[in-house]
Residue, then its C-alpha position, 0 to 999 in steps of 0.5 A: m468499512l471493514s475489509k470483508q464488506a469492502f471486498d464483497a462490494l469492490g469484487p463485483v465491480f472489478a469482475t464485471r469489468g473483466w478483472v480479477f479482485f484479489g483482497p488479502y488480509r494482512r498478517g494478524q487481521r482476520l482470516s490471517a490472524s495466524a500469519g503473525p502479529y498485527i502491524s497495529d499491535q507492533i506499532a503500539e507497542a513500539v510507541k509505548n516502548g520508544g514513543i512516535s519515533g520508536g512507532a514510525a521506525t517500526m511501521v517503516r521497517l514492517l511495511e518495507t520487509d515482512h508486509l512488502d514480502d507478503q504483497l510481492s509473494a502474492l503477485v508471484w502466486l497471482r501471475k501463476q494463475g491461469f485465469v489472471q493475465p500477468a501483464r495487466i495486474a494492478v495494485g491498490g490500497n488505503s492507508f497502510g494499504g496505499i503505502e504498500s501500493v506505492l512500495g509495490a509500484e517500485q518493487g512489483n512489475y504492475r501495470a498501475a498502482i492505486a494509493s488511497a491516503a497513503g501515509a495520510q497519518s503517518w507523513a508528518q510523524g515520521p521522516n523516514c515514511n517520507r523518504f521511502m515513499t518518495r524514493s519509491v515513487r521516483n523509482a516506480k515502474a508503474p503509474v500511481f493514482f493518488f486520492q484521498a478525501a479533502n478532509d483527511y489527516d494530511l493531504s501532504p503525501s498525496k501532493t508531494l508524491s504526485a509532484v515527485m512522480k510528475a517531476a520524475n517523468r513518470a505517468t501520474r494521475 
């Protein structure tokens, strides 16, 4: 499902339950095409020049900096909106968005986080991904709900991160 299709389907589900749904596009993607290069293009270029490890390092760097900064800036903007209850903001995402949700659970002041297939394809390719996601979960200020399909690329991230969250006495589902 394309992002716009997902936003069009999910937005009304959240809104009918009293939630505001905010679905941003990442840099270089669709409506944010002019905001900078697309992360997948940057990772592909890094793989071309430095192999899998170069691509993994680029992914971690971008997710921990530019993309996390974008997320936290959006959170600040949302909190300033009169129709938003600032203490009741949750974050959620799939794949890279799931990784960003985990980072947001540590860095943002969210009520909760939802991480779908967070790192499923990246987990085994780069130990740095494992380290920064584990650190984020251990330090999370919000509970994180991890889920992914049983036949997904790799179930290790959800299983491992759920165990880390539980061991750190953080609420988990």
